[in-house]
N, C-alpha and C positions, 0 to 999 in steps of 0.2 A: 451779215444780212438778218433782219430782225422780223419776226414771225407772230404772227397773232394765231394762237390755237385754240380751237373751242372743240367741246363734244358734248354729246347727249341733248340736244335742244329740245326733243321730245314734243315739237309742235306749240311750243310756249311762245309765241310772236312778242310779246311784251318783254320778256326777258332776252330773247335774241337781240331786239332793237336797242335794250338797256346797254348789253355788251357791247353791240358794234358802235353805239355812242359813244362808249367809255374807252374805246381805243384811241391809242395815237394815231396821229394822220401821217407818220411819217414810216410805217410799216412796209416791208419790201412783198409781202404776201400773208394771204390769211390761209389757214388750214382748218379742216374739220374731219373729227375722228369717229364720225358716224352717230348712228341713232337721230336723226333728222325728225322724224315722226314718230307717232305713238303717244299714249295718255293725254293730250292736250287737245284744244279746239281749231288751233291753225294750220293743220299739216301742209296745205296748197302754199300757204303764203311763207311758211319756212323754207318749203322746198325751192321756191322762187328767189328767197333771199340768200340762200346758202349759195344757190347757181349763179346768182348777180357777183356775188363778195368773194369767194372762195377760189382759190388756186387750185387746192389741194383737196379730194373729199375721198374718204374711204366708207364702205357698208358697214352700219351696225346691224345688230340682231332684227331690231325693230324693222329698219329697211329693209331687210330679206326676207321678213315674214308678214308683209303686209297683205298678200293673199294665203296667209296659213293662221288666223288668229286663235284657231282652235287648239293650238300647239301651246298655249299657255293657259296654264291653271289659274294665274292670278288674275281675278276679276277684272281689275284696273288697267292691266296692260291687255288683256282680251278685250274689253270695250275701245280702248282708243285705238287700236288695229283694226276692229272693224268699221270704225268710223272714217278710215281713212280712205279707202278706195270710193267712198262716197262723196269724197269731196276733191280726189285727186283726176288729173285727165290720165287717159290711155300714155300719153307721152310722158308724162310725170311718173308714172308708176314703171313704165319702160327704164327711165333712166335711174329710178332706184334698185330696179331689180340688176341694172348692168354695173354698178358701181364695183370696183375692186374691194377685196376683202383687206388688203393691207396694199403698202406702196411705199417704195424709195425715192425721194423726191430732193432736188438741190444737189445734184452731184453725189446723192447717196448719203450725204450727210445728215438727211432726216428720214427715219424710219416710223410709220405711221401704221397701227394697226389697231381696231376697236377695242378686242379684248385680249386673247394671249396672243404671241406671235405663232405658236405651234398648235395647239389645244383650241378650238372654236368655243366660243362664248365661256371660257374660263374667266373668272375673276381674279383680277390679279391685284392684291392689296399692296400697300405699300410694304411691309415686310418682304414682300416677294421682289421687289425692284431688282435687289442684287442678283436674284439668280435670272430674270429675262434679262439683264444686263448682258448675259453670255450671249444672246442673239444679234448684238451690235456688231457691226463689221468693222473693219479698220477704218473705213471712212465716216461711219456713224458717229455724229455730235450727239443728237437727239433721238431718243427712243420714245414716241409719244403714244399712249395708250388712253381709252377711254372706258366705259363698260359699268366700271366700280360706283359712278355718280361722286367720289371723294375725291378732293383736291390734295396731291401731294408731288413731290419732286425729290429726288434723291441725286446727288452728286456721285458719280461713279469713280472719281478720283479719290475719295475713301476707302475703296476696296481696290486698290492697284488697278482699276481699269481705267478708261476713258469716257467722257461724256456725261449726258445725264438721261435717266429714265424720268418721265413727267406724266401724270396726269391732270388735264388741265380742270377736272373736275366738271359738273355737270351746269349746263347754260339754264336749263328749263325744269330740271327734277334734282336738285341737289339733296344729298343726303348724308352731309357730315356735320348736321346739326348747324348749320349756317344758312338763313333762309334766301342769302343773296345768291345772284347767279354768279358762275366761276368761269373763269376762263384764265390764258396763262400768256406769256409773251416770252420767248426763246431767241436767242440771238446763236446762229452756229458759228459765228467765227471765234468767240471768246473759248468756250461756250457759256451760256448763261441762262437760268430759269428764273421769272417772276411771276409771281402766283397773284393775282388779282380777282377783286368781286364787286358786282355792280347791284344797287337797288332797282328792285322794279316793281309795279304795281300788281301784287298779289291777289288783291280783290278783284281786278280787273279779269284775273283767269279765272277765278271762282265764278265769277258772273257768266263767263262765258261759257262753262262746264254747265253751269244751270240751265243757260238758254238753249243749247244743243244736246242735251238729254245724257251728259259723260257723267260718270260718277263723280261727286262730289268729293269725294274721300281724296281721291288724286290730286285735288285741288287744294283741299283742306293742309294735306302733309306739306305742302309747300312754307306753311307759315312756321314750320319748325325745323324745316330742312330736315325731313327724315322718309 
C-alpha cells in the first residue's frame, strides 16, 4: 500500500497544488500530519483541498490554536492565525477543532502525530527519531511526524527495530534550507520511504501576503527555506 504523506501546509495553496500535482497517480491514499492553516494567505482553500484529497488528517498546533492566536509570541505566526477566522466558515473552523491529535490507520501500520507522540508540541529532530521509534507498536510500519518543517527519514532496522520514522517536511513553510515544497511517499508493505520536493511559485505567495496584509517576512523566508 503506497501512501502520499504531507504536513505543515500553512495555508500555502500554490505549494500544496504543486505537491498534489507532483504525486504519482497510483497512490492508494493521502495522509496529512497537520498544520493546514497559519502563516499564509489561503487557509480556506487549503482546508477544502485537504478535505477533498486526504484520507487521514491529524491536528497540528496551528489548526488547534486558530481561536487563540495571542498564545504565539512570534509575530508571523500570530498574524497568520488572526487571519484564519476571517476567511474560514464556522463549519470549517469546527472541522479543524475536531481533528484528532494523532491516529493509527491502515490496520495500525501507520501511526500519524503532528509533533511528539507523548509530549504535545515538542519538536522531534532527526536525531530523536530512534527514541520516538519506541512508540511504534508491533504492527506499525511507519511513524509519521510533522512540526519541525524539516524533511527526514530513518530506517529503524538499523537500530534493531522495525519500520521507519519519517517527517515528510513542510509543504508550505520549509525550514531545511531548501525552498521547494516537501512531501514523502511511503510503502507500508515493504516498508520503504521516498522523500520528494516540488517547485512552486514563491513570488505568488509574496504577492498574496502583500495583498491581504500578512507579514511579508513570512513569505520572504520561503526563498531560502528558513
